[in-house]
C-alpha positions in Angstrom: -19.3 -14.2 -14.6 -16.2 -12.5 -13.3 -13.5 -13.1 -10.7 -12.2 -9.8 -9.4 -10.1 -8.8 -6.5 -9.7 -5.6 -4.6 -6.4 -4.3 -1.8 -6.8 -1.5 0.4 -3.6 -0.1 1.1 -4.5 1.3 4.8 -1.9 2.8 6.8 -2.5 0.0 9.9 -3.9 -2.8 7.3 -3.4 -4.3 3.6 -7.3 -5.8 3.1 -8.0 -7.8 0.2 -11.2 -9.2 -1.1 -12.1 -11.4 -3.6 -15.6 -12.2 -5.2 -16.9 -14.4 -8.2 -19.8 -13.5 -9.6 -20.5 -10.4 -7.3 -20.2 -11.8 -3.9 -17.5 -12.4 -1.2 -15.3 -15.4 -1.1 -11.9 -14.3 -0.1 -11.2 -11.2 3.0 -7.6 -11.5 4.2 -6.0 -8.7 6.4 -2.1 -8.1 6.2 0.0 -6.0 8.6 0.7 -2.9 6.7 4.1 -2.7 8.8 5.3 -6.2 7.6 4.0 -5.7 4.0 6.6 -2.9 4.2 9.3 -5.2 4.1 8.1 -7.8 2.3 5.5 -7.6 -0.4 5.5 -11.6 -1.2 2.7 -12.0 1.8 -0.1 -10.0 -0.7 1.5 -11.1 -4.2 1.4 -14.5 -2.8 -2.0 -14.6 -1.6 -3.3 -13.0 -5.0 -2.1 -15.0 -6.8 -3.1 -18.1 -4.7 -6.6 -17.3 -5.0 -7.1 -16.3 -9.0 -6.9 -16.3 -11.8 -8.4 -13.4 -12.0 -10.5 -11.6 -14.4 -9.4 -8.4 -13.0 -7.9 -6.8 -10.4 -8.2 -3.0 -8.9 -4.7 -2.5 -6.8 -3.8 0.1 -4.1 -3.1 3.2 -6.1 -2.1 5.6 -3.4 -3.5 9.3 -4.3 -4.3 7.9 -7.6 -4.3 8.1 -11.8 -6.6 7.9 -14.4 -7.8 4.1 -15.3 -4.5 2.6 -16.4 -3.7 -1.0 -16.5 -0.1 -2.0 -14.5 1.7 -2.4 -17.9 1.0 1.2 -19.0 3.1 2.2 -15.0 6.1 3.4 -15.3 8.5 5.3 -12.7 6.5 8.6 -13.2 3.1 7.1 -12.3 4.0 5.8 -9.8 5.8 9.3 -8.6 2.1 10.3 -8.7 0.5 7.5 -7.0 2.7 7.7 -3.9 3.7 11.7 -3.9 7.1 11.8 -2.5 9.5 14.8 -2.6 12.6 13.8 -4.1 14.8 14.4 -0.9 12.2 11.4 0.0 12.3 9.0 -2.3 14.7 6.9 -0.7 12.7 6.7 2.5 9.7 5.2 1.9 7.9 8.3 3.8 4.1 8.0 4.2 3.0 4.1 3.9 6.3 2.6 3.9 7.6 0.2 0.8 4.2 1.6 -0.9 6.6 2.3 -4.0 8.4 -0.7 -4.3 4.7 -2.7 -3.5 3.7 -1.0 -6.2 6.7 -2.2 -8.3 5.8 -5.6 -7.2 1.8 -6.0 -8.3 3.0 -3.9 -11.2 5.6 -6.8 -12.1 3.5 -10.1 -11.2 2.0 -11.0 -13.8 -1.6 -10.5 -12.6 -4.9 -8.4 -14.7 -4.0 -5.2 -12.2 -5.6 -2.2 -12.7 -5.0 1.4 -10.4 -7.8 3.9 -10.2 -8.4 7.4 -9.6 -8.2 9.7 -6.8 -11.6 12.0 -6.5 -9.2 14.5 -8.4 -9.3 12.6 -11.0 -12.5 12.5 -11.4 -15.3 14.3 -13.5 -17.8 14.5 -11.9 -16.0 16.9 -8.8 -16.4 20.7 -10.5 -13.3 22.2 -11.7 -14.0 25.5 -9.3 -13.8 22.4 -6.3 -10.4 21.1 -7.2 -8.4 24.6 -6.9 -5.4 24.3 -4.7 -5.7 21.1 -3.9 -4.4 17.5 -4.3 -6.1 14.8 -2.3 -9.7 15.8 -2.3 -9.7 11.8 -1.3 -7.0 9.3 -2.4 -8.2 6.2 -4.5 -8.5 3.9 -1.6 -11.2 7.2 -0.3 -13.0 5.8 -3.9 -13.4 2.6 -3.6 -15.2 3.0 -0.5 -17.3 5.2 -2.3 -18.4 2.6 -4.7 -18.7 -0.1 -1.6 -21.7 2.7 0.1 -23.4 3.8 -2.9 -23.5 -0.6 -3.9 -25.3 -0.6 -0.6 -27.4 1.8 -0.2 -29.0 0.9 -3.5 -29.4 -2.2 -2.4 -30.6 -1.9 0.7 -33.0 1.0 -0.4 -34.0 -1.1 -3.3 -33.3 1.8 -5.8 -31.0 2.5 -9.2 -26.7 3.7 -7.8 -27.7 6.7 -9.7 -30.2 7.3 -7.2 -28.1 6.8 -3.8 -27.1 10.3 -1.7 -25.0 10.5 1.1 -22.2 11.8 2.7 -19.3 9.1 3.6 -17.1 9.3 6.4 -14.5 7.4 6.8 -13.2 7.2 9.9 -9.7 5.4 9.9 -6.7 4.1 12.3 -5.1 7.1 10.4 -6.5 9.8 9.1 -10.1 11.1 8.3 -12.0 11.7 5.3 -15.4 12.7 3.8 -17.1 12.1 0.5 -19.5 14.2 -0.7 -21.9 11.3 -2.7 -24.9 12.9 -4.9 -26.8 10.6 -7.4 -24.5 8.5 -7.4 -21.8 9.2 -8.3 -18.8 11.7 -6.2 -19.0 15.8 -5.9 -16.9 17.2 -3.8 -14.7 15.5 -0.6 -12.3 16.0 2.0 -9.2 13.8 1.9 -6.6 12.2 5.0 -4.4 15.5 4.4 -6.9 18.0 3.2 -9.1 17.6 6.2 -10.6 16.7 9.4 -8.4 15.6 12.4 -7.9 12.0 12.4 -6.5 9.6 15.2 -3.0 10.0 13.8 -3.2 11.9 11.0 -3.2 15.7 11.9 -5.6 17.1 9.3 -5.5 19.8 7.0 -2.4 21.5 8.3 -2.7 25.7 9.2 -0.3 27.3 6.3 1.3 29.2 9.1 1.8 25.8 10.8 3.6 24.4 7.9 5.1 27.5 7.6 7.0 27.8 9.9 8.1 24.1 9.9 10.4 24.6 6.8 12.5 22.2 5.4 11.0 19.8 9.4 7.9 19.4 6.8 8.1 16.3 5.8 5.9 13.0 4.9 5.9 11.4 7.8 4.4 14.9 9.3 1.4 13.8 8.1 1.7 10.7 9.4 1.3 12.2 13.3 -0.3 14.9 15.6 -3.5 13.1 15.3 -6.0 13.5 18.1 -5.7 10.0 19.4 -2.3 8.4 18.8 -0.2 11.5 18.2 2.9 9.7 17.8 1.7 6.0 16.2 2.4 4.8 19.2 -0.6 3.6 21.0 -1.9 0.1 19.6 -5.3 0.6 18.4 -6.4 -2.8 18.3 -8.8 -2.5 21.9 -10.8 0.5 20.5 -13.1 -0.1 23.7 -10.9 0.1 25.5 -9.6 3.4 24.3 -12.6 4.9 24.1 -13.5 4.4 27.9 -10.0 5.7 28.7 -9.6 9.2 30.1 -6.2 9.8 29.1 -8.0 10.0 25.4 -11.6 11.7 26.0 -10.4 15.2 25.2 -8.9 13.2 22.1 -12.5 12.3 21.5 -14.3 15.0 21.6 -11.7 16.6 19.0 -11.8 13.7 16.6 -15.1 13.4 16.5 -16.4 17.1 16.8 -14.2 17.6 13.3 -15.6 14.8 11.7 -19.2 16.1 12.4 -17.8 19.9 10.9 -16.7 17.7 8.1 -19.9 16.5 6.9 -21.8 19.6 8.0 -19.6 21.4 5.5 -20.8 18.8 3.1 -24.2 18.8 3.2 -23.1 22.5 0.5 -22.5 19.6 -1.9 -25.0 17.2 -1.2 -27.9 19.0 0.9 -30.4 16.5 1.2 -28.1 13.1 1.5 -30.2 10.1 2.3 -27.9 9.3 5.2 -24.3 9.9 7.0 -22.8 6.4 6.2 -19.4 5.7 8.2 -16.8 3.2 7.3 -12.6 2.8 8.1 -11.5 1.5 11.5 -13.7 3.0 14.6 -17.4 2.7 11.9 -16.7 -0.9 13.9 -17.1 1.0 17.7 -21.0 1.2 18.3 -20.3 4.4 20.7 -18.7 6.1 17.6 -21.5 5.4 15.6 -23.9 6.7 18.7 -22.0 9.6 19.2 -22.5 10.9 15.9 -25.9 9.5 15.5 -27.1 12.3 18.2 -24.8 15.3 17.0 -26.1 15.0 13.2 -29.5 14.0 13.8 -31.1 17.0 12.2 -28.9 16.4 9.0 -29.9 12.4 8.0 -29.2 9.4 9.9 -26.2 8.2 10.8 -25.3 4.3 9.9 -22.0 1.9 10.0 -20.5 0.7 7.0 -19.1 -3.0 7.8 -19.5 -5.1 5.2 -17.7 -7.8 6.5 -13.6 -8.5 7.5 -12.7 -7.0 5.2 -12.1 -2.7 4.6 -14.7 -0.8 2.9 -12.5 0.1 0.4 -11.0 -3.4 -0.6 -14.9 -4.8 -1.1 -15.6 -1.5 -3.0 -12.2 -2.1 -5.4 -13.6 -5.7 -5.9 -16.9 -4.4 -7.0 -15.1 -2.1 -9.3 -13.6 -4.8 -10.0 -16.4 -6.4 -11.2 -18.5 -3.7 -13.3 -15.1 -3.0 -15.5 -15.1 -7.0 -16.3 -18.8 -6.7 -17.1 -19.9 -8.0 -14.4 -23.3 -7.6 -12.6 -21.5 -4.2 -11.0 -21.1 -2.6 -14.7 -23.8 -0.3 -13.7 -21.2 1.4 -10.7 -18.3 1.7 -12.7 -20.3 3.8 -15.2 -21.9 6.0 -12.7 -18.5 7.2 -11.4 -17.2 7.6 -14.9 -14.2 5.9 -13.7 -13.3 5.7 -17.4 -13.6 8.7 -18.0 -10.9 10.1 -15.1 -8.0 12.4 -16.3 -5.0 14.6 -15.4 -3.1 14.3 -12.2 -3.5 15.3 -9.0 -1.4 18.5 -9.1 -3.3 20.0 -12.4 -5.3 22.7 -10.2 -2.3 23.9 -8.0 -3.0 28.0 -7.9 -0.5 28.7 -5.5 3.3 30.6 -5.3 5.9 27.6 -6.1 3.4 25.8 -7.5 5.5 25.4 -10.5 8.5 24.2 -9.0 7.0 20.7 -7.4 9.4 17.7 -8.6 8.4 14.2 -7.7 11.3 11.8 -6.4 
């Protein structure tokens, strides 16, 4: 039976989950800031807990399913989506390009997987003028949510249906899942307001920012932590602080709006699964449950110490390696993913885009 791993590249932490015979045997969490300076701890941990049949690597905005050996500079650029003028700045998740290079060169059996935009299960018209319908780690989180619902309810993966709401330490994202497949999404940089991130920018704001609009802009202006300076380790204290009351109202209202919008794409979800850092705060789940009572039951998805996306990546690696989760990898149609994140842009000037 396969031994596999999944890695989730979060803004706050990188999470590692190792499965043996479909069960978790290792869960580790690494500080993203530390890894941006030195990726060795993650590479060393992966090597220490191997050997593996397959590792589902951190894939940024995603690629059609590719082995690390097939990834060159163009593919790295598609995963990080940074303009040439910022290519040396390691904008966004610091050190991501360098870490991806190190993983690709590690000799480990790594694959990089798709974002939502690459999946054939999302109708083409929903991709118009979108890049971030959900990054590759959101596909992994969806895999975990699908497997969880199927197991709890005793149903096949292709009978699952839900809206997955990911409330991370920086971004908020939401995915519509119907019959076990991702059919729509609102990615963190094109969807709801996040803890640290602004969500979908008003087009007029983007226009007026002009050259001041940089990758790091997408990591600023959020509901609770607009400058990225707040300590988010004590969520209870942040929840209880009167200074953040308006921010919580804005964050939760934006999340509810995203869920209700995605009811267009999955009208009868069995539940609303909440994952991410904020899913560990019971007050958040209670508040969402009260507001969304008429839509579907709200349930926290907190599979273990490592993140939902890390567990989901490991489940997908297991499925791709022929393990117990093969049906999960098949229903998500990972092997049929295709194209690039830039394929569906129709706005004037899209043909001038280049990546660094």
